[in-house]
C-alpha positions in Angstrom: 0.0 0.0 0.0 2.8 2.4 1.0 4.8 1.4 -2.1 1.8 2.1 -4.4 1.2 5.5 -2.8 4.8 6.4 -3.1 4.8 5.4 -6.8 1.6 7.4 -7.5 3.1 10.4 -5.8 6.3 10.1 -7.8 4.2 9.9 -11.0 2.3 13.0 -10.1 5.5 14.9 -9.2 7.1 13.8 -12.5 4.0 15.0 -14.5 4.2 18.5 -13.0 7.9 18.8 -13.4 7.8 17.4 -16.9 5.1 19.9 -17.9 6.6 23.0 -16.3 10.1 22.1 -17.6 8.8 22.0 -21.1 7.2 25.4 -20.6 10.4 27.0 -19.4 12.4 25.5 -22.2 9.9 26.7 -24.7 10.0 30.2 -23.4 13.8 30.3 -23.3 14.1 28.9 -26.9 11.5 31.4 -28.1 13.4 34.3 -26.5 16.7 33.1 -28.1 15.0 32.7 -31.5 13.4 36.1 -31.3 16.8 37.7 -30.5 18.3 36.0 -33.5 15.4 37.1 -35.6 15.9 40.7 -34.4 19.6 40.5 -35.3 18.9 39.1 -38.7 16.3 41.8 -39.4 18.7 44.5 -38.3 21.2 43.3 -40.9 18.5 43.2 -43.6 17.2 46.6 -42.7 20.7 48.1 -42.6 21.3 46.7 -46.1 17.9 48.0 -47.3 18.7 51.4 -45.9 22.0 51.5 -47.7 20.2 50.7 -51.0 18.0 53.8 -50.7 14.9 51.8 -49.5 12.7 53.9 -47.4 10.6 52.6 -44.4 8.6 54.4 -41.9 9.2 53.8 -38.2 5.9 52.0 -38.0 6.8 49.7 -40.9 10.2 49.0 -39.3 8.5 48.0 -36.0 6.0 45.7 -37.7 8.6 44.1 -40.0 11.0 43.5 -37.2 8.1 41.9 -35.1 7.4 39.6 -38.0 11.0 38.4 -38.1 11.1 38.0 -34.3 7.7 36.0 -34.3 8.8 33.6 -37.0 12.3 33.1 -35.5 11.0 32.6 -32.0 8.1 30.3 -33.0 10.4 28.2 -35.2 13.1 27.8 -32.5 10.4 27.0 -29.9 8.7 24.5 -32.1 11.9 22.7 -33.1 13.0 22.4 -29.5 9.7 21.2 -28.1 9.0 18.7 -30.9 12.6 17.3 -30.5 12.2 17.0 -26.7 8.8 15.2 -27.1 10.3 12.6 -29.5 13.3 12.1 -27.2 11.1 11.7 -24.1 8.7 9.3 -25.8 11.6 7.1 -27.1 13.5 7.2 -23.8 10.4 6.9 -21.5 7.6 5.2 -23.4 6.0 4.0 -20.2 5.6 7.6 -19.0 4.2 9.4 -22.0 3.0 8.6 -25.5 2.0 10.5 -28.6 -1.7 9.6 -28.2 -1.7 10.7 -24.6 -0.4 14.1 -25.6 -3.3 14.4 -28.1 -1.7 13.3 -31.3 -4.8 11.3 -32.3 -6.3 11.4 -35.8 -9.4 13.5 -36.1 -11.8 13.9 -39.1 -11.3 16.8 -41.5 -14.9 18.0 -41.0 -14.3 18.5 -37.2 -11.2 20.5 -38.0 -13.0 22.6 -40.6 -15.9 23.3 -38.2 -13.4 24.2 -35.5 -11.6 26.6 -37.9 -14.8 28.3 -38.9 -15.9 28.6 -35.2 -12.5 30.2 -34.3 -12.8 32.7 -37.1 -16.4 33.5 -36.3 -15.7 34.0 -32.6 -12.9 36.5 -33.3 -14.9 38.4 -35.9 -17.8 38.5 -33.4 -15.4 39.9 -30.8 -14.0 42.6 -33.1 -17.4 43.5 -34.6 -19.6 43.1 -31.6 -17.8 43.4 -28.2 -15.4 46.2 -29.3 -18.4 48.2 -30.5 -20.3 47.7 -27.2 -17.3 48.4 -25.1 -15.1 50.9 -27.0 -11.7 51.7 -25.5 -11.3 55.4 -24.7 -7.8 55.6 -23.2 -4.4 55.4 -24.8 -3.9 51.9 -26.1 -0.5 50.4 -26.7 -0.3 48.8 -30.2 0.2 45.1 -30.4 3.4 43.8 -32.1 1.7 43.0 -35.4 -0.8 45.8 -35.6 -0.4 47.6 -38.9 0.7 44.5 -40.8 -1.6 45.4 -43.7 0.4 48.6 -44.3 3.7 46.9 -45.1 4.9 44.8 -48.0 3.0 41.8 -49.1 5.8 39.4 -48.3 5.7 40.5 -44.7 1.9 39.9 -44.6 2.4 36.4 -45.9 5.2 35.7 -43.4 3.0 37.1 -40.5 0.1 34.9 -41.7 2.3 31.9 -41.7 3.5 32.7 -38.1 0.1 33.4 -36.7 -2.0 30.8 -38.6 0.4 27.8 -38.8 3.4 28.1 -36.4 1.6 29.6 -33.4 -1.4 27.3 -33.3 0.7 24.2 -33.8 3.4 25.1 -31.2 1.0 26.4 -28.6 -1.5 23.6 -28.8 1.2 21.0 -28.6 2.8 22.8 -25.6 -0.3 24.0 -23.7 -3.1 21.6 -24.5 -0.7 18.7 -25.2 2.3 18.6 -22.8 1.2 21.0 -20.1 -2.4 19.8 -19.8 -1.4 16.2 -19.8 1.4 16.7 -17.3 -0.6 18.9 -14.9 -3.6 16.5 -15.1 -1.5 13.7 -13.8 -0.3 15.9 -10.9 -3.4 18.0 -9.8 -6.4 16.7 -11.8 -8.1 18.0 -14.9 -9.8 21.1 -13.4 -6.7 22.6 -11.8 -4.6 21.6 -14.8 -7.0 23.6 -17.0 -6.6 26.6 -14.7 -2.8 26.4 -14.7 -2.6 26.0 -18.5 -5.0 29.0 -19.0 -2.8 31.2 -16.7 0.4 30.2 -18.4 -1.3 30.7 -21.8 -2.2 34.2 -20.7 1.3 34.8 -19.4 2.9 33.9 -22.7 0.5 36.3 -24.4 1.5 39.2 -22.1 1.7 41.6 -25.0 -2.1 41.2 -25.4 -2.7 41.9 -21.7 -0.3 44.9 -21.8 -2.1 46.4 -24.8 -4.4 48.4 -22.4 -7.8 47.1 -23.6 -9.4 45.4 -20.6 -11.7 43.2 -22.7 -8.7 41.4 -24.3 -8.0 39.7 -21.0 -11.4 37.8 -20.5 -11.4 37.0 -24.2 -7.9 35.5 -23.9 -9.0 33.4 -20.9 -12.2 32.4 -22.7 -10.4 31.2 -25.8 -7.9 29.2 -23.8 -10.6 27.5 -21.8 -12.5 26.7 -25.0 -9.4 25.2 -26.6 -9.0 22.9 -23.6 -12.6 21.8 -23.9 -12.2 21.1 -27.6 -9.0 19.1 -26.8 -10.7 17.1 -24.0 -14.0 16.3 -25.8 -12.5 15.6 -29.2 -9.6 13.6 -27.7 -7.3 15.2 -30.2 -5.1 18.3 -30.6 -5.9 18.8 -34.2 -9.4 20.4 -33.8 -7.9 22.6 -31.1 -5.1 23.6 -33.6 -7.8 24.4 -36.2 -9.9 26.5 -33.8 -6.7 28.4 -32.8 -5.8 28.9 -36.4 -9.2 30.2 -37.3 -9.1 32.6 -34.3 -5.7 34.0 -35.3 -6.6 34.3 -39.0 -9.1 37.0 -38.1 -6.2 39.0 -36.7 -4.3 39.1 -39.9 -6.6 39.4 -43.0 -9.5 41.7 -42.1 -7.4 44.1 -40.0 -8.0 47.1 -42.4 -11.8 46.5 -42.1 -11.7 47.4 -38.4 -9.1 50.2 -38.6 -10.7 53.2 -37.2 
């Protein structure tokens, strides 16, 4: 009895440490990748400036943010996926691909999830922002103004927001973190912890100054967890996340002003 209790306690402790360790590694690798992206863009911008290309300060900010997003997301994704493969091969008794949510899902479920995510964000921008306008001084988000820069940067931003971010974040938050925390503290507290960490990683949204962004962020994180749990797969959650983010890229000029 004592041995079983000790074994269970160790499994719970391992689950929590496993999950939080992945989170810290992801944040560190994203920060390193973003720094590399900023350095690369500085070199490109310097070369562009020397060839008589003219950029406004707003364009420079947005284009630099695109490079940083892509470099950070790529670095974080490569590191996390590599660690997952290593852990599963070294410790198959502790975790598996299916347990993390890599379970086949039907195309129609993913399509419905994508449309739902897109519709929710459009509803937020069209409805809630009109009902609760922001009157104070609002800090711009990192990719705000993306439609004013060159098309290649819009394509790069779309790839980062609609492909890289949903895949990386769902694997990390609703895959690794939710699975690990569930073993340690149960599903409900795991969902709370994952939502808080998801909000923390999106600090730029919280710091934008618009109070309504905060409950929307927590709402979408909770919804993504529910989709992951009830579908049994990460793929519908990725699709919902991609649909939600796509509304942030393409129709931005519709809502400007």
